N, CA, C and O atoms as CSV, one atom per row, in Angstrom:
chain,resi,resn,atom,element,x,y,z
A,1,MET,N,N,-81.246,89.135,-92.873
A,1,MET,CA,C,-80.513,90.345,-92.625
A,1,MET,C,C,-79.299,90.429,-93.707
A,1,MET,O,O,-78.548,89.548,-94.127
A,2,ALA,N,N,-79.390,91.850,-94.008
A,2,ALA,CA,C,-77.960,91.823,-94.949
A,2,ALA,C,C,-76.900,91.979,-94.479
A,2,ALA,O,O,-76.708,93.011,-93.837
A,3,GLU,N,N,-75.758,90.936,-94.643
A,3,GLU,CA,C,-74.466,91.296,-94.189
A,3,GLU,C,C,-73.631,92.003,-94.885
A,3,GLU,O,O,-73.449,91.867,-96.095
A,4,GLU,N,N,-73.059,92.825,-94.138
A,4,GLU,CA,C,-71.978,94.247,-94.714
A,4,GLU,C,C,-70.621,93.344,-94.905
A,4,GLU,O,O,-70.128,92.495,-94.162
A,5,GLN,N,N,-70.220,93.828,-96.132
A,5,GLN,CA,C,-68.815,93.620,-96.258
A,5,GLN,C,C,-67.658,94.493,-95.817
A,5,GLN,O,O,-67.622,95.683,-96.128
A,6,ILE,N,N,-66.552,93.816,-94.975
A,6,ILE,CA,C,-65.919,94.521,-94.556
A,6,ILE,C,C,-64.466,94.553,-95.404
A,6,ILE,O,O,-63.970,93.481,-95.747
A,7,ALA,N,N,-63.843,95.754,-95.711
A,7,ALA,CA,C,-63.034,95.752,-96.583
A,7,ALA,C,C,-61.885,95.145,-95.913
A,7,ALA,O,O,-62.057,95.111,-94.695
A,8,PRO,N,N,-60.678,94.614,-96.331
A,8,PRO,CA,C,-59.624,94.107,-95.502
A,8,PRO,C,C,-58.657,95.342,-95.265
A,8,PRO,O,O,-58.210,96.290,-95.912
A,9,LYS,N,N,-58.587,94.877,-94.136
A,9,LYS,CA,C,-57.390,96.172,-93.366
A,9,LYS,C,C,-56.495,96.494,-94.086
A,9,LYS,O,O,-55.924,95.528,-94.593
A,10,GLU,N,N,-56.021,97.691,-94.425
A,10,GLU,CA,C,-54.996,98.085,-95.066
A,10,GLU,C,C,-54.194,98.901,-94.352
A,10,GLU,O,O,-54.584,99.556,-93.385
A,11,GLY,N,N,-53.041,98.895,-94.796
A,11,GLY,CA,C,-51.904,99.558,-94.082
A,11,GLY,C,C,-51.750,101.116,-94.218
A,11,GLY,O,O,-52.134,101.661,-95.253
A,12,PHE,N,N,-51.275,101.741,-93.339
A,12,PHE,CA,C,-50.997,103.332,-93.625
A,12,PHE,C,C,-50.683,103.489,-94.633
A,12,PHE,O,O,-49.773,102.784,-95.067
A,13,ASN,N,N,-51.369,104.611,-95.573
A,13,ASN,CA,C,-51.003,105.241,-96.635
A,13,ASN,C,C,-50.974,106.900,-96.700
A,13,ASN,O,O,-51.886,107.727,-96.695
A,14,LEU,N,N,-49.453,107.033,-96.768
A,14,LEU,CA,C,-49.102,108.555,-96.402
A,14,LEU,C,C,-49.943,109.366,-97.251
A,14,LEU,O,O,-50.662,110.230,-96.749
A,15,LYS,N,N,-49.906,109.107,-98.799
A,15,LYS,CA,C,-50.094,109.865,-99.622
A,15,LYS,C,C,-51.570,110.185,-99.685
A,15,LYS,O,O,-51.982,111.302,-99.998
A,16,ARG,N,N,-52.490,108.980,-99.322
A,16,ARG,CA,C,-53.947,109.265,-99.096
A,16,ARG,C,C,-54.105,110.031,-97.937
A,16,ARG,O,O,-55.032,110.841,-97.956
A,17,PHE,N,N,-53.419,109.962,-96.939
A,17,PHE,CA,C,-53.462,110.464,-95.731
A,17,PHE,C,C,-53.486,112.024,-95.751
A,17,PHE,O,O,-54.291,112.762,-95.184
A,18,LEU,N,N,-52.163,112.437,-96.721
A,18,LEU,CA,C,-52.179,113.873,-97.046
A,18,LEU,C,C,-53.493,114.392,-97.853
A,18,LEU,O,O,-54.259,115.329,-97.625
A,19,ASN,N,N,-53.459,113.514,-98.784
A,19,ASN,CA,C,-54.744,114.405,-99.626
A,19,ASN,C,C,-56.195,114.252,-99.017
A,19,ASN,O,O,-57.190,114.809,-99.481
A,20,GLU,N,N,-56.183,113.535,-98.063
A,20,GLU,CA,C,-57.693,113.885,-97.453
A,20,GLU,C,C,-57.344,114.976,-96.172
A,20,GLU,O,O,-58.225,115.722,-95.745
A,21,VAL,N,N,-56.062,114.978,-95.655
A,21,VAL,CA,C,-55.939,116.425,-95.009
A,21,VAL,C,C,-56.064,117.809,-95.842
A,21,VAL,O,O,-56.591,118.859,-95.476
A,22,VAL,N,N,-55.441,117.514,-97.037
A,22,VAL,CA,C,-55.664,118.865,-97.681
A,22,VAL,C,C,-57.241,119.262,-98.267
A,22,VAL,O,O,-57.811,120.352,-98.305
A,23,SER,N,N,-57.685,117.898,-98.702
A,23,SER,CA,C,-59.117,118.233,-98.592
A,23,SER,C,C,-59.836,118.567,-97.633
A,23,SER,O,O,-60.765,119.294,-97.984
A,24,GLU,N,N,-59.789,118.281,-96.285
A,24,GLU,CA,C,-60.700,118.558,-95.247
A,24,GLU,C,C,-60.031,120.233,-95.015
A,24,GLU,O,O,-60.896,120.994,-94.581
A,25,MET,N,N,-58.951,120.753,-95.188
A,25,MET,CA,C,-58.660,122.017,-94.910
A,25,MET,C,C,-58.936,122.814,-95.807
A,25,MET,O,O,-58.556,123.974,-95.652
A,26,LYS,N,N,-59.517,122.534,-96.755
A,26,LYS,CA,C,-60.302,123.595,-98.015
A,26,LYS,C,C,-61.613,123.605,-97.221
A,26,LYS,O,O,-62.346,124.570,-97.435
A,27,LYS,N,N,-62.035,122.665,-96.320
A,27,LYS,CA,C,-63.635,123.189,-96.241
A,27,LYS,C,C,-63.320,123.774,-94.698
A,27,LYS,O,O,-64.384,124.085,-94.164
A,28,VAL,N,N,-62.397,123.963,-94.009
A,28,VAL,CA,C,-62.443,124.787,-93.043
A,28,VAL,C,C,-62.700,126.523,-93.253
A,28,VAL,O,O,-62.154,127.275,-94.060
A,29,SER,N,N,-63.641,126.799,-92.306
A,29,SER,CA,C,-64.084,128.519,-92.397
A,29,SER,C,C,-62.852,128.990,-91.665
A,29,SER,O,O,-62.524,128.565,-90.557
A,30,TRP,N,N,-62.149,129.954,-92.401
A,30,TRP,CA,C,-60.925,130.551,-91.582
A,30,TRP,C,C,-61.376,131.911,-91.102
A,30,TRP,O,O,-62.100,132.472,-91.925
A,31,SER,N,N,-61.188,132.473,-90.191
A,31,SER,CA,C,-61.291,133.898,-89.687
A,31,SER,C,C,-60.922,134.715,-90.580
A,31,SER,O,O,-60.423,134.275,-91.615
A,32,THR,N,N,-61.050,135.789,-90.424
A,32,THR,CA,C,-60.580,137.025,-91.196
A,32,THR,C,C,-59.013,137.629,-90.182
A,32,THR,O,O,-58.626,137.392,-89.037
A,33,LYS,N,N,-58.666,138.173,-90.911
A,33,LYS,CA,C,-57.467,139.160,-89.532
A,33,LYS,C,C,-58.564,139.784,-88.662
A,33,LYS,O,O,-58.754,139.529,-87.473
A,34,HIS,N,N,-59.162,140.520,-89.319
A,34,HIS,CA,C,-60.212,141.748,-88.545
A,34,HIS,C,C,-60.703,140.776,-87.059
A,34,HIS,O,O,-60.333,141.095,-85.929
A,35,GLU,N,N,-61.573,139.590,-87.349
A,35,GLU,CA,C,-61.789,138.770,-86.764
A,35,GLU,C,C,-60.725,138.180,-85.639
A,35,GLU,O,O,-60.855,138.107,-84.417
A,36,LEU,N,N,-59.933,137.896,-86.257
A,36,LEU,CA,C,-58.624,137.400,-85.229
A,36,LEU,C,C,-57.977,138.288,-84.291
A,36,LEU,O,O,-57.604,137.960,-83.165
A,37,VAL,N,N,-57.841,139.680,-84.933
A,37,VAL,CA,C,-57.676,140.830,-83.640
A,37,VAL,C,C,-58.224,140.926,-82.886
A,37,VAL,O,O,-57.706,141.059,-81.778
A,38,THR,N,N,-59.731,140.911,-83.067
A,38,THR,CA,C,-60.476,141.526,-82.151
A,38,THR,C,C,-60.789,140.225,-81.112
A,38,THR,O,O,-60.806,140.423,-79.897
A,39,TYR,N,N,-60.982,139.167,-81.556
A,39,TYR,CA,C,-61.238,137.617,-80.745
A,39,TYR,C,C,-59.789,138.009,-79.705
A,39,TYR,O,O,-59.967,138.340,-78.533
A,40,THR,N,N,-58.383,137.918,-80.308
A,40,THR,CA,C,-57.411,138.248,-79.314
A,40,THR,C,C,-57.571,139.336,-78.570
A,40,THR,O,O,-57.327,139.087,-77.390
A,41,TRP,N,N,-57.905,140.533,-78.782
A,41,TRP,CA,C,-58.014,141.544,-77.726
A,41,TRP,C,C,-59.053,141.136,-76.559
A,41,TRP,O,O,-58.935,141.299,-75.344
A,42,ALA,N,N,-60.052,140.585,-77.258
A,42,ALA,CA,C,-61.097,140.045,-75.807
A,42,ALA,C,C,-60.541,139.106,-75.163
A,42,ALA,O,O,-60.920,139.055,-73.993
A,43,VAL,N,N,-59.666,138.211,-75.506
A,43,VAL,CA,C,-59.079,137.064,-74.531
A,43,VAL,C,C,-58.095,137.973,-73.995
A,43,VAL,O,O,-58.203,138.014,-72.769
A,44,PHE,N,N,-57.254,138.656,-74.399
A,44,PHE,CA,C,-56.542,139.323,-73.396
A,44,PHE,C,C,-57.119,140.620,-72.405
A,44,PHE,O,O,-56.509,141.043,-71.423
A,45,VAL,N,N,-58.141,141.025,-72.791
A,45,VAL,CA,C,-59.062,141.725,-71.724
A,45,VAL,C,C,-59.537,141.001,-70.367
A,45,VAL,O,O,-59.496,141.244,-69.161
A,46,ALA,N,N,-59.946,140.120,-71.097
A,46,ALA,CA,C,-60.728,138.693,-70.183
A,46,ALA,C,C,-59.555,138.388,-69.186
A,46,ALA,O,O,-59.720,138.544,-67.976
A,47,VAL,N,N,-58.342,137.942,-69.727
A,47,VAL,CA,C,-57.246,137.595,-69.008
A,47,VAL,C,C,-56.746,138.479,-67.954
A,47,VAL,O,O,-56.457,138.058,-66.834
A,48,VAL,N,N,-56.626,139.912,-68.371
A,48,VAL,CA,C,-56.387,140.933,-67.717
A,48,VAL,C,C,-57.267,140.922,-66.097
A,48,VAL,O,O,-56.750,140.883,-64.980
A,49,ILE,N,N,-58.879,140.976,-66.488
A,49,ILE,CA,C,-59.905,141.280,-65.655
A,49,ILE,C,C,-59.548,139.854,-64.579
A,49,ILE,O,O,-59.184,139.894,-63.403
A,50,VAL,N,N,-59.741,138.920,-65.245
A,50,VAL,CA,C,-59.561,137.668,-63.986
A,50,VAL,C,C,-58.327,137.925,-63.137
A,50,VAL,O,O,-58.425,137.844,-61.912
A,51,CYS,N,N,-57.084,138.254,-63.760
A,51,CYS,CA,C,-55.781,138.257,-63.146
A,51,CYS,C,C,-56.102,139.324,-62.046
A,51,CYS,O,O,-55.822,139.118,-60.865
A,52,ALA,N,N,-56.618,140.310,-62.423
A,52,ALA,CA,C,-56.885,141.573,-61.473
A,52,ALA,C,C,-57.967,141.119,-60.115
A,52,ALA,O,O,-57.857,141.630,-59.000
A,53,LEU,N,N,-58.866,140.209,-60.422
A,53,LEU,CA,C,-59.959,139.594,-59.519
A,53,LEU,C,C,-59.041,138.630,-58.575
A,53,LEU,O,O,-59.055,138.610,-57.345
A,54,ILE,N,N,-58.397,137.991,-59.276
A,54,ILE,CA,C,-57.508,136.882,-58.358
A,54,ILE,C,C,-56.660,137.899,-57.524
A,54,ILE,O,O,-56.566,137.506,-56.362
A,55,TRP,N,N,-55.975,139.156,-57.764
A,55,TRP,CA,C,-54.931,139.637,-57.120
A,55,TRP,C,C,-55.525,140.243,-55.864
A,55,TRP,O,O,-54.951,140.242,-54.776
A,56,ILE,N,N,-56.868,140.824,-56.130
A,56,ILE,CA,C,-57.778,141.551,-55.070
A,56,ILE,C,C,-58.154,140.377,-54.407
A,56,ILE,O,O,-57.758,140.471,-53.245
A,57,CYS,N,N,-58.749,139.282,-54.602
A,57,CYS,CA,C,-59.059,138.213,-53.764
A,57,CYS,C,C,-57.996,137.846,-52.697
A,57,CYS,O,O,-58.236,137.874,-51.490
A,58,ASP,N,N,-56.869,137.520,-53.204
A,58,ASP,CA,C,-55.445,137.142,-52.862
A,58,ASP,C,C,-54.935,138.085,-51.759
A,58,ASP,O,O,-54.475,137.577,-50.737
A,59,THR,N,N,-54.990,139.580,-51.910
A,59,THR,CA,C,-54.646,140.764,-51.268
A,59,THR,C,C,-55.656,140.689,-49.919
A,59,THR,O,O,-55.311,140.723,-48.738
A,60,PHE,N,N,-56.822,140.590,-50.400
A,60,PHE,CA,C,-57.794,140.731,-49.189
A,60,PHE,C,C,-57.771,139.552,-48.471
A,60,PHE,O,O,-58.196,139.746,-47.332
A,61,PHE,N,N,-57.499,138.593,-48.644
A,61,PHE,CA,C,-57.419,136.889,-47.856
A,61,PHE,C,C,-56.130,137.344,-47.279
A,61,PHE,O,O,-56.175,137.514,-46.061
A,62,ALA,N,N,-55.035,137.575,-47.832
A,62,ALA,CA,C,-53.642,137.845,-46.990
A,62,ALA,C,C,-53.667,138.434,-45.857
A,62,ALA,O,O,-53.220,137.946,-44.819
A,63,ARG,N,N,-54.295,139.750,-45.987
A,63,ARG,CA,C,-54.292,140.866,-44.960
A,63,ARG,C,C,-55.359,140.418,-43.783
A,63,ARG,O,O,-55.131,140.685,-42.603
A,64,LEU,N,N,-56.545,139.713,-44.207
A,64,LEU,CA,C,-57.726,139.019,-43.099
A,64,LEU,C,C,-56.996,138.515,-42.523
A,64,LEU,O,O,-56.715,139.039,-41.445
A,65,PHE,N,N,-56.222,137.117,-42.943
A,65,PHE,CA,C,-55.337,136.229,-42.138
A,65,PHE,C,C,-54.192,136.799,-41.232
A,65,PHE,O,O,-53.885,136.354,-40.126
A,66,HIS,N,N,-53.614,137.850,-41.875
A,66,HIS,CA,C,-52.460,138.426,-41.134
A,66,HIS,C,C,-53.417,139.063,-39.796
A,66,HIS,O,O,-53.037,138.817,-38.652
A,67,ILE,N,N,-54.323,139.659,-39.962
A,67,ILE,CA,C,-55.196,140.078,-38.961
A,67,ILE,C,C,-55.599,139.498,-37.925
A,67,ILE,O,O,-55.483,139.810,-36.740
A,68,ILE,N,N,-56.286,138.265,-38.630
A,68,ILE,CA,C,-56.484,137.275,-37.632
A,68,ILE,C,C,-55.517,136.722,-36.742
A,68,ILE,O,O,-55.673,136.724,-35.521
A,69,LEU,N,N,-54.474,136.225,-37.352
A,69,LEU,CA,C,-53.519,135.591,-36.610
A,69,LEU,C,C,-52.412,136.327,-35.672
A,69,LEU,O,O,-51.474,135.874,-35.014
A,70,LYS,N,N,-52.962,137.812,-35.902
A,70,LYS,CA,C,-51.944,138.983,-35.284
A,70,LYS,C,C,-51.925,138.515,-33.985
A,70,LYS,O,O,-51.264,139.102,-33.128
């Protein structure tokens, strides 16, 4: 079997790290402004709908328990 050579452990190199970060950030597929606004509105609408459903359920059960415990 071939033995793999393991490089000696190096300390943290800030310059190398930052160069690799810049290199990776260039590979990122960034959203356009239009996509960002569209997705933001979609999330906002979804949050409003979920909040409304929770409020409706909470009101229903509060009134139900009030009638039961009366």
